[in-house]
C-alpha positions as CSV (number, residue, x, y, z in Angstrom):
1,X,32.9,53.6,11.8
2,X,29.5,54.0,13.6
3,X,27.8,53.8,10.2
4,X,29.5,50.5,9.4
5,X,28.5,49.1,12.8
6,X,24.9,50.2,12.2
7,X,24.8,48.5,8.7
8,X,26.3,45.3,10.0
9,X,23.9,45.2,12.9
10,X,21.0,45.8,10.5
11,X,22.1,43.0,8.3
12,X,22.5,40.7,11.3
13,X,18.9,41.5,12.4
14,X,17.6,40.9,8.8
15,X,19.4,37.6,8.7
16,X,17.9,36.5,12.0
17,X,14.5,37.6,10.9
18,X,14.9,35.6,7.6
19,X,16.0,32.5,9.6
20,X,13.0,32.7,12.0
21,X,10.6,33.1,9.0
22,X,12.3,30.1,7.2
23,X,12.0,27.9,10.3
24,X,8.3,28.9,10.5
25,X,7.7,27.9,6.9
26,X,9.4,24.6,7.4
27,X,7.3,23.8,10.5
28,X,4.2,24.7,8.6
29,X,5.1,22.5,5.7
30,X,5.6,19.6,8.0
31,X,2.2,20.2,9.5
32,X,0.7,20.2,5.9
33,X,2.5,17.0,5.1
34,X,1.0,15.3,8.1
35,X,-2.4,16.6,7.1
36,X,-2.0,15.4,3.5
37,X,-0.8,11.9,4.7
38,X,-3.9,11.7,7.0
39,X,-6.1,12.6,4.0
40,X,-4.5,10.0,1.8
41,X,-5.0,7.4,4.4
42,X,-8.7,8.3,4.8
43,X,-9.5,8.6,1.1
44,X,-8.1,6.3,-1.6
45,X,-6.1,8.2,-4.3
46,X,-8.2,6.6,-7.0
47,X,-11.5,7.8,-5.5
48,X,-12.5,4.5,-4.0
49,X,-13.2,6.2,-0.6
50,X,-12.2,5.1,2.8
51,X,-10.5,1.7,3.3
52,X,-13.8,0.2,4.5
53,X,-15.2,0.6,1.0
54,X,-12.4,-1.4,-0.6
55,X,-14.1,-4.7,0.3
56,X,-17.5,-6.0,1.4
57,X,-15.8,-7.8,4.3
58,X,-14.9,-6.0,7.5
59,X,-12.0,-6.5,9.8
60,X,-12.5,-9.7,11.9
61,X,-14.7,-11.4,9.4
62,X,-13.9,-14.8,7.9
63,X,-12.8,-14.9,4.3
64,X,-15.0,-17.1,2.1
65,X,-13.8,-20.5,0.9
66,X,-11.6,-20.6,-2.2
67,X,-9.2,-22.9,-3.9
68,X,-6.5,-21.6,-6.3
69,X,-3.2,-22.7,-7.7
70,X,0.0,-20.6,-7.9
71,X,2.0,-20.3,-11.0
72,X,4.5,-22.7,-9.2
73,X,1.7,-25.3,-8.9
74,X,1.2,-24.9,-5.2
75,X,-2.4,-24.9,-3.8
76,X,-3.7,-21.8,-2.1
77,X,-6.8,-22.1,0.2
78,X,-8.1,-20.1,3.2
79,X,-6.8,-22.9,5.5
80,X,-3.3,-22.9,3.9
81,X,-2.7,-19.1,4.4
82,X,-0.2,-18.6,7.2
83,X,-0.7,-16.3,10.1
84,X,-0.3,-12.7,9.0
85,X,-0.2,-13.5,5.3
86,X,-0.7,-10.6,2.9
87,X,-3.0,-11.1,-0.1
88,X,-2.7,-8.5,-2.8
89,X,-5.3,-8.1,-5.6
90,X,-3.9,-6.4,-8.7
91,X,-5.1,-6.0,-12.3
92,X,-3.1,-5.4,-15.5
93,X,-5.2,-2.5,-16.6
94,X,-5.2,-0.7,-13.2
95,X,-3.1,2.5,-13.2
96,X,-2.9,2.4,-9.3
97,X,-1.6,-1.2,-9.5
98,X,1.2,-0.3,-11.9
99,X,2.1,2.8,-10.0
100,X,2.5,0.8,-6.7
101,X,4.2,-2.2,-8.4
102,X,7.8,-1.1,-7.5
103,X,6.8,-0.4,-3.9
104,X,5.0,-3.8,-3.7
105,X,7.9,-5.7,-5.2
106,X,10.4,-3.9,-2.9
107,X,8.3,-4.6,0.2
108,X,7.7,-8.3,-0.7
109,X,11.4,-8.8,-1.4
110,X,11.9,-8.3,2.4
111,X,9.3,-10.8,3.4
112,X,9.0,-14.6,3.5
113,X,7.7,-15.5,0.0
114,X,5.1,-17.9,1.6
115,X,3.6,-14.9,3.5
116,X,2.8,-12.9,0.3
117,X,0.2,-14.0,-2.3
118,X,-0.4,-11.8,-5.3
119,X,-3.7,-12.5,-7.1
120,X,-3.6,-11.0,-10.6
121,X,-6.8,-10.4,-12.7
122,X,-6.2,-11.6,-16.2
123,X,-9.7,-10.9,-17.5
124,X,-8.9,-7.2,-18.2
125,X,-5.5,-7.6,-19.9
126,X,-2.2,-9.4,-20.0
127,X,-0.7,-9.5,-16.5
128,X,2.8,-10.4,-17.7
129,X,4.4,-7.2,-16.3
130,X,2.9,-8.0,-12.9
131,X,3.9,-11.6,-13.1
132,X,7.5,-10.8,-14.0
133,X,7.8,-8.3,-11.1
134,X,6.1,-10.4,-8.4
135,X,7.0,-14.0,-9.2
136,X,10.5,-13.8,-7.5
137,X,9.1,-12.3,-4.3
138,X,5.5,-13.7,-3.9
139,X,3.3,-16.6,-4.6
140,X,1.4,-15.5,-7.8
141,X,-2.1,-16.6,-8.7
142,X,-3.5,-15.6,-12.1
143,X,-7.3,-15.7,-12.3
144,X,-9.8,-14.6,-14.9
145,X,-12.9,-15.2,-12.8
146,X,-11.6,-13.7,-9.6
147,X,-12.9,-16.5,-7.4
148,X,-10.4,-15.5,-4.7
149,X,-11.6,-11.8,-5.1
150,X,-15.1,-12.9,-4.4
151,X,-14.1,-14.9,-1.3
152,X,-12.3,-11.8,0.0
153,X,-15.2,-9.4,-0.9
154,X,-13.0,-7.5,-3.4
155,X,-14.5,-4.3,-4.8
156,X,-11.6,-2.3,-6.3
157,X,-8.0,-2.7,-7.5
158,X,-5.5,-2.6,-5.8
159,X,-6.6,-3.9,-2.5
160,X,-4.3,-5.5,0.1
161,X,-5.5,-7.9,2.8
162,X,-3.7,-9.2,5.9
163,X,-5.3,-12.4,7.3
164,X,-4.9,-14.4,10.4
165,X,-4.1,-18.1,10.4
166,X,-7.8,-18.9,10.8
167,X,-8.6,-16.9,7.6
168,X,-10.0,-13.8,9.4
169,X,-9.3,-10.3,8.1
170,X,-6.8,-8.4,10.2
171,X,-6.6,-5.4,7.9
172,X,-7.8,-4.2,4.4
173,X,-6.0,-1.3,2.7
174,X,-5.6,0.3,-0.7
175,X,-1.8,0.7,-0.3
176,X,0.7,-1.9,0.9
177,X,2.5,0.6,3.2
178,X,-0.8,1.2,5.1
179,X,-1.0,-2.4,6.3
180,X,0.6,-3.0,9.7
181,X,3.1,-5.3,8.1
182,X,3.6,-3.0,5.2
183,X,5.2,-0.3,7.3
184,X,8.9,0.1,7.0
185,X,10.8,-1.4,10.0
């Protein structure tokens, strides 16, 4: 009987030790996840660098003048963008754009359609997949000269801008979820 008590006690101690080590590993993994998230926020996954290198305009600067027409026939200008509007620049041949497309469409589905403008570059390929996914949830503009991209100081795809009602940049990010309005509620 004393031998059985000793074995059960030893197994209990080993189980507690294993539990403590497992909890330590879980805590460490959470720390690593936070560090990785911070790294992804500081550096674009496609190697574009920090968010400030996504566009030649900085936060607070006024977007240049532009005039475009959505696929629905509605005009889009700097003056017509509503307060807090999100303008997404995507390209058909951009792997990062295609990878983020489900997240973008899902996010935009929860927004007022007038608040989301998707500008698609048609010079590098057929944007039909992007048009099909985004037309129901966003105002879609297809351009081959990227006049809007020039007005926003676009450097790389994908880039997401949030603008004020006056046409000033509130935020510029490489991922929709990094925008203040792109965060889940």
